PDB file of N, CA, C and O in Angstrom:
ATOM      1  N   MET A   1      10.173  -2.206 -15.374  1.00  0.00           N
ATOM      2  CA  MET A   1      10.470  -2.412 -13.979  1.00  0.00           C
ATOM      3  C   MET A   1      10.350  -1.107 -13.198  1.00  0.00           C
ATOM      4  O   MET A   1       9.985  -1.125 -12.022  1.00  0.00           O
ATOM      5  N   GLN A   2      10.649   0.011 -13.826  1.00  0.00           N
ATOM      6  CA  GLN A   2      10.578   1.298 -13.127  1.00  0.00           C
ATOM      7  C   GLN A   2       9.147   1.610 -12.679  1.00  0.00           C
ATOM      8  O   GLN A   2       8.938   2.197 -11.618  1.00  0.00           O
ATOM      9  N   ALA A   3       8.182   1.220 -13.483  1.00  0.00           N
ATOM     10  CA  ALA A   3       6.783   1.456 -13.108  1.00  0.00           C
ATOM     11  C   ALA A   3       6.413   0.645 -11.868  1.00  0.00           C
ATOM     12  O   ALA A   3       5.683   1.129 -11.003  1.00  0.00           O
ATOM     13  N   ALA A   4       6.912  -0.577 -11.781  1.00  0.00           N
ATOM     14  CA  ALA A   4       6.637  -1.406 -10.604  1.00  0.00           C
ATOM     15  C   ALA A   4       7.289  -0.814  -9.363  1.00  0.00           C
ATOM     16  O   ALA A   4       6.691  -0.819  -8.288  1.00  0.00           O
ATOM     17  N   ILE A   5       8.506  -0.305  -9.500  1.00  0.00           N
ATOM     18  CA  ILE A   5       9.207   0.314  -8.368  1.00  0.00           C
ATOM     19  C   ILE A   5       8.445   1.546  -7.893  1.00  0.00           C
ATOM     20  O   ILE A   5       8.251   1.734  -6.692  1.00  0.00           O
ATOM     21  N   ASP A   6       8.015   2.381  -8.828  1.00  0.00           N
ATOM     22  CA  ASP A   6       7.249   3.575  -8.457  1.00  0.00           C
ATOM     23  C   ASP A   6       5.947   3.206  -7.760  1.00  0.00           C
ATOM     24  O   ASP A   6       5.544   3.844  -6.788  1.00  0.00           O
ATOM     25  N   ARG A   7       5.303   2.178  -8.267  1.00  0.00           N
ATOM     26  CA  ARG A   7       4.027   1.717  -7.685  1.00  0.00           C
ATOM     27  C   ARG A   7       4.233   1.205  -6.253  1.00  0.00           C
ATOM     28  O   ARG A   7       3.443   1.518  -5.362  1.00  0.00           O
ATOM     29  N   VAL A   8       5.285   0.424  -6.036  1.00  0.00           N
ATOM     30  CA  VAL A   8       5.573  -0.106  -4.702  1.00  0.00           C
ATOM     31  C   VAL A   8       5.927   1.024  -3.750  1.00  0.00           C
ATOM     32  O   VAL A   8       5.440   1.053  -2.619  1.00  0.00           O
ATOM     33  N   MET A   9       6.761   1.950  -4.184  1.00  0.00           N
ATOM     34  CA  MET A   9       7.172   3.040  -3.304  1.00  0.00           C
ATOM     35  C   MET A   9       5.983   3.928  -2.939  1.00  0.00           C
ATOM     36  O   MET A   9       5.880   4.375  -1.797  1.00  0.00           O
ATOM     37  N   GLN A  10       5.097   4.184  -3.877  1.00  0.00           N
ATOM     38  CA  GLN A  10       3.916   4.988  -3.588  1.00  0.00           C
ATOM     39  C   GLN A  10       3.046   4.284  -2.543  1.00  0.00           C
ATOM     40  O   GLN A  10       2.583   4.915  -1.593  1.00  0.00           O
ATOM     41  N   THR A  11       2.829   3.005  -2.714  1.00  0.00           N
ATOM     42  CA  THR A  11       2.015   2.237  -1.771  1.00  0.00           C
ATOM     43  C   THR A  11       2.691   2.138  -0.409  1.00  0.00           C
ATOM     44  O   THR A  11       2.044   2.323   0.622  1.00  0.00           O
ATOM     45  N   PHE A  12       3.987   1.847  -0.400  1.00  0.00           N
ATOM     46  CA  PHE A  12       4.705   1.651   0.852  1.00  0.00           C
ATOM     47  C   PHE A  12       4.786   2.944   1.660  1.00  0.00           C
ATOM     48  O   PHE A  12       4.698   2.903   2.887  1.00  0.00           O
ATOM     49  N   THR A  13       4.951   4.084   1.001  1.00  0.00           N
ATOM     50  CA  THR A  13       5.009   5.344   1.740  1.00  0.00           C
ATOM     51  C   THR A  13       3.637   5.743   2.280  1.00  0.00           C
ATOM     52  O   THR A  13       3.558   6.507   3.241  1.00  0.00           O
ATOM     53  N   MET A  14       2.562   5.242   1.684  1.00  0.00           N
ATOM     54  CA  MET A  14       1.236   5.474   2.254  1.00  0.00           C
ATOM     55  C   MET A  14       1.020   4.606   3.493  1.00  0.00           C
ATOM     56  O   MET A  14       0.281   4.990   4.399  1.00  0.00           O
ATOM     57  N   MET A  15       1.657   3.449   3.533  1.00  0.00           N
ATOM     58  CA  MET A  15       1.493   2.529   4.647  1.00  0.00           C
ATOM     59  C   MET A  15       2.374   2.892   5.839  1.00  0.00           C
ATOM     60  O   MET A  15       2.018   2.601   6.981  1.00  0.00           O
ATOM     61  N   THR A  16       3.503   3.517   5.588  1.00  0.00           N
ATOM     62  CA  THR A  16       4.462   3.848   6.642  1.00  0.00           C
ATOM     63  C   THR A  16       4.847   5.313   6.537  1.00  0.00           C
ATOM     64  O   THR A  16       4.627   5.947   5.506  1.00  0.00           O
ATOM     65  N   SER A  17       5.416   5.843   7.598  1.00  0.00           N
ATOM     66  CA  SER A  17       5.923   7.216   7.542  1.00  0.00           C
ATOM     67  C   SER A  17       7.440   7.148   7.457  1.00  0.00           C
ATOM     68  O   SER A  17       8.114   6.812   8.431  1.00  0.00           O
ATOM     69  N   LEU A  18       7.966   7.468   6.293  1.00  0.00           N
ATOM     70  CA  LEU A  18       9.400   7.405   6.046  1.00  0.00           C
ATOM     71  C   LEU A  18       9.965   8.802   5.856  1.00  0.00           C
ATOM     72  O   LEU A  18       9.317   9.671   5.272  1.00  0.00           O
ATOM     73  N   SER A  19      11.166   9.009   6.351  1.00  0.00           N
ATOM     74  CA  SER A  19      11.872  10.247   6.057  1.00  0.00           C
ATOM     75  C   SER A  19      12.389  10.146   4.618  1.00  0.00           C
ATOM     76  O   SER A  19      12.427   9.050   4.058  1.00  0.00           O
ATOM     77  N   PRO A  20      12.781  11.255   4.018  1.00  0.00           N
ATOM     78  CA  PRO A  20      13.316  11.176   2.649  1.00  0.00           C
ATOM     79  C   PRO A  20      14.533  10.252   2.531  1.00  0.00           C
ATOM     80  O   PRO A  20      14.695   9.570   1.519  1.00  0.00           O
ATOM     81  N   ALA A  21      15.385  10.227   3.554  1.00  0.00           N
ATOM     82  CA  ALA A  21      16.553   9.344   3.517  1.00  0.00           C
ATOM     83  C   ALA A  21      16.130   7.879   3.599  1.00  0.00           C
ATOM     84  O   ALA A  21      16.694   7.031   2.907  1.00  0.00           O
ATOM     85  N   GLU A  22      15.146   7.578   4.436  1.00  0.00           N
ATOM     86  CA  GLU A  22      14.654   6.215   4.546  1.00  0.00           C
ATOM     87  C   GLU A  22      13.970   5.774   3.253  1.00  0.00           C
ATOM     88  O   GLU A  22      14.107   4.624   2.838  1.00  0.00           O
ATOM     89  N   ALA A  23      13.240   6.680   2.623  1.00  0.00           N
ATOM     90  CA  ALA A  23      12.580   6.360   1.361  1.00  0.00           C
ATOM     91  C   ALA A  23      13.611   6.080   0.268  1.00  0.00           C
ATOM     92  O   ALA A  23      13.431   5.165  -0.536  1.00  0.00           O
ATOM     93  N   ALA A  24      14.684   6.861   0.236  1.00  0.00           N
ATOM     94  CA  ALA A  24      15.738   6.643  -0.759  1.00  0.00           C
ATOM     95  C   ALA A  24      16.423   5.301  -0.524  1.00  0.00           C
ATOM     96  O   ALA A  24      16.726   4.583  -1.477  1.00  0.00           O
ATOM     97  N   ASP A  25      16.668   4.961   0.738  1.00  0.00           N
ATOM     98  CA  ASP A  25      17.287   3.677   1.070  1.00  0.00           C
ATOM     99  C   ASP A  25      16.365   2.520   0.678  1.00  0.00           C
ATOM    100  O   ASP A  25      16.820   1.520   0.122  1.00  0.00           O
ATOM    101  N   ALA A  26      15.083   2.658   0.967  1.00  0.00           N
ATOM    102  CA  ALA A  26      14.125   1.617   0.608  1.00  0.00           C
ATOM    103  C   ALA A  26      14.054   1.447  -0.907  1.00  0.00           C
ATOM    104  O   ALA A  26      13.953   0.322  -1.398  1.00  0.00           O
ATOM    105  N   ARG A  27      14.107   2.552  -1.653  1.00  0.00           N
ATOM    106  CA  ARG A  27      14.068   2.485  -3.126  1.00  0.00           C
ATOM    107  C   ARG A  27      15.301   1.753  -3.653  1.00  0.00           C
ATOM    108  O   ARG A  27      15.192   0.954  -4.583  1.00  0.00           O
ATOM    109  N   GLU A  28      16.472   2.017  -3.072  1.00  0.00           N
ATOM    110  CA  GLU A  28      17.701   1.343  -3.508  1.00  0.00           C
ATOM    111  C   GLU A  28      17.631  -0.156  -3.227  1.00  0.00           C
ATOM    112  O   GLU A  28      17.995  -0.969  -4.077  1.00  0.00           O
ATOM    113  N   ARG A  29      17.160  -0.520  -2.028  1.00  0.00           N
ATOM    114  CA  ARG A  29      17.034  -1.947  -1.688  1.00  0.00           C
ATOM    115  C   ARG A  29      16.027  -2.627  -2.599  1.00  0.00           C
ATOM    116  O   ARG A  29      16.245  -3.752  -3.050  1.00  0.00           O
ATOM    117  N   LEU A  30      14.922  -1.937  -2.869  1.00  0.00           N
ATOM    118  CA  LEU A  30      13.885  -2.494  -3.739  1.00  0.00           C
ATOM    119  C   LEU A  30      14.402  -2.691  -5.160  1.00  0.00           C
ATOM    120  O   LEU A  30      14.139  -3.720  -5.783  1.00  0.00           O
ATOM    121  N   THR A  31      15.126  -1.720  -5.663  1.00  0.00           N
ATOM    122  CA  THR A  31      15.675  -1.817  -7.018  1.00  0.00           C
ATOM    123  C   THR A  31      16.623  -3.001  -7.130  1.00  0.00           C
ATOM    124  O   THR A  31      16.593  -3.739  -8.115  1.00  0.00           O
ATOM    125  N   ALA A  32      17.471  -3.180  -6.112  1.00  0.00           N
ATOM    126  CA  ALA A  32      18.402  -4.314  -6.122  1.00  0.00           C
ATOM    127  C   ALA A  32      17.643  -5.637  -6.052  1.00  0.00           C
ATOM    128  O   ALA A  32      18.024  -6.607  -6.707  1.00  0.00           O
ATOM    129  N   ARG A  33      16.588  -5.679  -5.274  1.00  0.00           N
ATOM    130  CA  ARG A  33      15.803  -6.913  -5.120  1.00  0.00           C
ATOM    131  C   ARG A  33      15.073  -7.269  -6.415  1.00  0.00           C
ATOM    132  O   ARG A  33      15.075  -8.428  -6.831  1.00  0.00           O
ATOM    133  N   LEU A  34      14.453  -6.283  -7.048  1.00  0.00           N
ATOM    134  CA  LEU A  34      13.665  -6.555  -8.250  1.00  0.00           C
ATOM    135  C   LEU A  34      14.525  -6.772  -9.487  1.00  0.00           C
ATOM    136  O   LEU A  34      14.033  -7.271 -10.499  1.00  0.00           O
ATOM    137  N   ALA A  35      15.802  -6.404  -9.422  1.00  0.00           N
ATOM    138  CA  ALA A  35      16.675  -6.568 -10.584  1.00  0.00           C
ATOM    139  C   ALA A  35      16.793  -8.032 -10.992  1.00  0.00           C
ATOM    140  O   ALA A  35      16.940  -8.325 -12.178  1.00  0.00           O
ATOM    141  N   GLY A  36      16.732  -8.946 -10.049  1.00  0.00           N
ATOM    142  CA  GLY A  36      16.860 -10.364 -10.360  1.00  0.00           C
ATOM    143  C   GLY A  36      15.552 -11.060 -10.651  1.00  0.00           C
ATOM    144  O   GLY A  36      15.549 -12.241 -10.997  1.00  0.00           O
ATOM    145  N   MET A  37      14.445 -10.362 -10.520  1.00  0.00           N
ATOM    146  CA  MET A  37      13.135 -10.986 -10.720  1.00  0.00           C
ATOM    147  C   MET A  37      12.634 -10.747 -12.137  1.00  0.00           C
ATOM    148  O   MET A  37      13.003  -9.769 -12.787  1.00  0.00           O
ATOM    149  N   CYS A  38      11.797 -11.650 -12.595  1.00  0.00           N
ATOM    150  CA  CYS A  38      11.157 -11.441 -13.891  1.00  0.00           C
ATOM    151  C   CYS A  38       9.653 -11.606 -13.699  1.00  0.00           C
ATOM    152  O   CYS A  38       9.202 -12.311 -12.796  1.00  0.00           O
ATOM    153  N   GLY A  39       8.905 -10.961 -14.543  1.00  0.00           N
ATOM    154  CA  GLY A  39       7.454 -11.030 -14.469  1.00  0.00           C
ATOM    155  C   GLY A  39       6.845  -9.731 -14.937  1.00  0.00           C
ATOM    156  O   GLY A  39       7.554  -8.794 -15.305  1.00  0.00           O
ATOM    157  N   ASP A  40       5.526  -9.682 -14.921  1.00  0.00           N
ATOM    158  CA  ASP A  40       4.858  -8.453 -15.328  1.00  0.00           C
ATOM    159  C   ASP A  40       4.891  -7.441 -14.176  1.00  0.00           C
ATOM    160  O   ASP A  40       5.384  -7.736 -13.088  1.00  0.00           O
ATOM    161  N   GLU A  41       4.362  -6.262 -14.435  1.00  0.00           N
ATOM    162  CA  GLU A  41       4.423  -5.178 -13.453  1.00  0.00           C
ATOM    163  C   GLU A  41       3.720  -5.541 -12.146  1.00  0.00           C
ATOM    164  O   GLU A  41       4.215  -5.219 -11.066  1.00  0.00           O
ATOM    165  N   THR A  42       2.589  -6.199 -12.237  1.00  0.00           N
ATOM    166  CA  THR A  42       1.844  -6.556 -11.033  1.00  0.00           C
ATOM    167  C   THR A  42       2.614  -7.565 -10.188  1.00  0.00           C
ATOM    168  O   THR A  42       2.675  -7.429  -8.966  1.00  0.00           O
ATOM    169  N   THR A  43       3.192  -8.558 -10.816  1.00  0.00           N
ATOM    170  CA  THR A  43       3.967  -9.564 -10.094  1.00  0.00           C
ATOM    171  C   THR A  43       5.163  -8.930  -9.398  1.00  0.00           C
ATOM    172  O   THR A  43       5.444  -9.236  -8.239  1.00  0.00           O
ATOM    173  N   LEU A  44       5.861  -8.056 -10.095  1.00  0.00           N
ATOM    174  CA  LEU A  44       7.008  -7.376  -9.505  1.00  0.00           C
ATOM    175  C   LEU A  44       6.578  -6.471  -8.351  1.00  0.00           C
ATOM    176  O   LEU A  44       7.263  -6.397  -7.331  1.00  0.00           O
ATOM    177  N   ALA A  45       5.453  -5.786  -8.507  1.00  0.00           N
ATOM    178  CA  ALA A  45       4.975  -4.886  -7.461  1.00  0.00           C
ATOM    179  C   ALA A  45       4.593  -5.659  -6.201  1.00  0.00           C
ATOM    180  O   ALA A  45       4.916  -5.235  -5.091  1.00  0.00           O
ATOM    181  N   VAL A  46       3.920  -6.768  -6.364  1.00  0.00           N
ATOM    182  CA  VAL A  46       3.531  -7.579  -5.204  1.00  0.00           C
ATOM    183  C   VAL A  46       4.769  -8.141  -4.514  1.00  0.00           C
ATOM    184  O   VAL A  46       4.859  -8.112  -3.287  1.00  0.00           O
ATOM    185  N   GLY A  47       5.709  -8.645  -5.277  1.00  0.00           N
ATOM    186  CA  GLY A  47       6.944  -9.168  -4.705  1.00  0.00           C
ATOM    187  C   GLY A  47       7.750  -8.092  -4.004  1.00  0.00           C
ATOM    188  O   GLY A  47       8.326  -8.337  -2.944  1.00  0.00           O
ATOM    189  N   GLY A  48       7.796  -6.905  -4.584  1.00  0.00           N
ATOM    190  CA  GLY A  48       8.524  -5.800  -3.972  1.00  0.00           C
ATOM    191  C   GLY A  48       7.881  -5.323  -2.690  1.00  0.00           C
ATOM    192  O   GLY A  48       8.579  -5.010  -1.726  1.00  0.00           O
ATOM    193  N   LEU A  49       6.579  -5.263  -2.661  1.00  0.00           N
ATOM    194  CA  LEU A  49       5.878  -4.833  -1.455  1.00  0.00           C
ATOM    195  C   LEU A  49       6.032  -5.867  -0.341  1.00  0.00           C
ATOM    196  O   LEU A  49       6.194  -5.505   0.824  1.00  0.00           O
ATOM    197  N   ARG A  50       5.983  -7.125  -0.688  1.00  0.00           N
ATOM    198  CA  ARG A  50       6.217  -8.179   0.311  1.00  0.00           C
ATOM    199  C   ARG A  50       7.627  -8.076   0.874  1.00  0.00           C
ATOM    200  O   ARG A  50       7.835  -8.276   2.070  1.00  0.00           O
ATOM    201  N   TYR A  51       8.592  -7.767   0.019  1.00  0.00           N
ATOM    202  CA  TYR A  51       9.973  -7.627   0.460  1.00  0.00           C
ATOM    203  C   TYR A  51      10.134  -6.450   1.426  1.00  0.00           C
ATOM    204  O   TYR A  51      10.772  -6.585   2.470  1.00  0.00           O
ATOM    205  N   LEU A  52       9.562  -5.305   1.081  1.00  0.00           N
ATOM    206  CA  LEU A  52       9.717  -4.126   1.935  1.00  0.00           C
ATOM    207  C   LEU A  52       8.987  -4.265   3.258  1.00  0.00           C
ATOM    208  O   LEU A  52       9.455  -3.762   4.280  1.00  0.00           O
ATOM    209  N   ARG A  53       7.854  -4.936   3.255  1.00  0.00           N
ATOM    210  CA  ARG A  53       7.110  -5.110   4.507  1.00  0.00           C
ATOM    211  C   ARG A  53       7.837  -6.035   5.463  1.00  0.00           C
ATOM    212  O   ARG A  53       7.696  -5.901   6.679  1.00  0.00           O
ATOM    213  N   GLY A  54       8.606  -6.966   4.938  1.00  0.00           N
ATOM    214  CA  GLY A  54       9.448  -7.816   5.766  1.00  0.00           C
ATOM    215  C   GLY A  54       8.711  -8.958   6.423  1.00  0.00           C
ATOM    216  O   GLY A  54       7.507  -9.133   6.237  1.00  0.00           O
ATOM    217  N   PRO A  55       9.461  -9.744   7.204  1.00  0.00           N
ATOM    218  CA  PRO A  55       8.880 -10.944   7.811  1.00  0.00           C
ATOM    219  C   PRO A  55       8.094 -10.666   9.083  1.00  0.00           C
ATOM    220  O   PRO A  55       7.525 -11.599   9.649  1.00  0.00           O
ATOM    221  N   ASP A  56       8.037  -9.441   9.552  1.00  0.00           N
ATOM    222  CA  ASP A  56       7.377  -9.121  10.821  1.00  0.00           C
ATOM    223  C   ASP A  56       5.879  -8.885  10.682  1.00  0.00           C
ATOM    224  O   ASP A  56       5.233  -8.455  11.637  1.00  0.00           O
ATOM    225  N   ARG A  57       5.319  -9.159   9.510  1.00  0.00           N
ATOM    226  CA  ARG A  57       3.893  -8.964   9.320  1.00  0.00           C
ATOM    227  C   ARG A  57       3.118  -9.955  10.150  1.00  0.00           C
ATOM    228  O   ARG A  57       3.585 -11.061  10.423  1.00  0.00           O
ATOM    229  N   THR A  58       1.945  -9.556  10.543  1.00  0.00           N
ATOM    230  CA  THR A  58       1.056 -10.486  11.227  1.00  0.00           C
ATOM    231  C   THR A  58       0.069 -11.027  10.206  1.00  0.00           C
ATOM    232  O   THR A  58      -0.432 -10.293   9.354  1.00  0.00           O
ATOM    233  N   TYR A  59      -0.194 -12.290  10.304  1.00  0.00           N
ATOM    234  CA  TYR A  59      -1.129 -12.925   9.393  1.00  0.00           C
ATOM    235  C   TYR A  59      -2.435 -13.152  10.123  1.00  0.00           C
ATOM    236  O   TYR A  59      -2.483 -13.874  11.120  1.00  0.00           O
ATOM    237  N   LYS A  60      -3.469 -12.551   9.639  1.00  0.00           N
ATOM    238  CA  LYS A  60      -4.790 -12.748  10.217  1.00  0.00           C
ATOM    239  C   LYS A  60      -5.672 -13.382   9.163  1.00  0.00           C
ATOM    240  O   LYS A  60      -5.863 -12.829   8.080  1.00  0.00           O
ATOM    241  N   ARG A  61      -6.189 -14.508   9.478  1.00  0.00           N
ATOM    242  CA  ARG A  61      -7.037 -15.216   8.549  1.00  0.00           C
ATOM    243  C   ARG A  61      -8.487 -14.893   8.860  1.00  0.00           C
ATOM    244  O   ARG A  61      -8.928 -14.956  10.008  1.00  0.00           O
ATOM    245  N   ARG A  62      -9.206 -14.552   7.826  1.00  0.00           N
ATOM    246  CA  ARG A  62     -10.626 -14.291   7.997  1.00  0.00           C
ATOM    247  C   ARG A  62     -11.373 -15.609   8.060  1.00  0.00           C
ATOM    248  O   ARG A  62     -11.040 -16.569   7.364  1.00  0.00           O
ATOM    249  N   THR A  63     -12.369 -15.637   8.890  1.00  0.00           N
ATOM    250  CA  THR A  63     -13.191 -16.839   8.977  1.00  0.00           C
ATOM    251  C   THR A  63     -14.502 -16.590   8.251  1.00  0.00           C
ATOM    252  O   THR A  63     -15.076 -15.502   8.313  1.00  0.00           O
ATOM    253  N   ALA A  64     -14.954 -17.614   7.573  1.00  0.00           N
ATOM    254  CA  ALA A  64     -16.207 -17.510   6.845  1.00  0.00           C
ATOM    255  C   ALA A  64     -17.364 -17.591   7.829  1.00  0.00           C
ATOM    256  O   ALA A  64     -17.339 -18.367   8.785  1.00  0.00           O
ATOM    257  N   ARG A  65     -18.348 -16.796   7.582  1.00  0.00           N
ATOM    258  CA  ARG A  65     -19.520 -16.801   8.474  1.00  0.00           C
ATOM    259  C   ARG A  65     -20.710 -17.391   7.767  1.00  0.00           C
ATOM    260  O   ARG A  65     -21.791 -17.482   8.350  1.00  0.00           O
TER     261      ARG A  65
END
């Protein structure tokens, strides 16, 4: 699980600009969230990244040409 947390935090900090305190808070929330989940590293990483990004994401669907 630690590898998935590290992977999510690395990706999330590339997507956003977090202060060290915000990054530590996000890591704590992520650890608590992933503690109840089961799955392989990729599944946990995707679930963790979806959790950190939150519900405010915009969904843009690509259209086939």
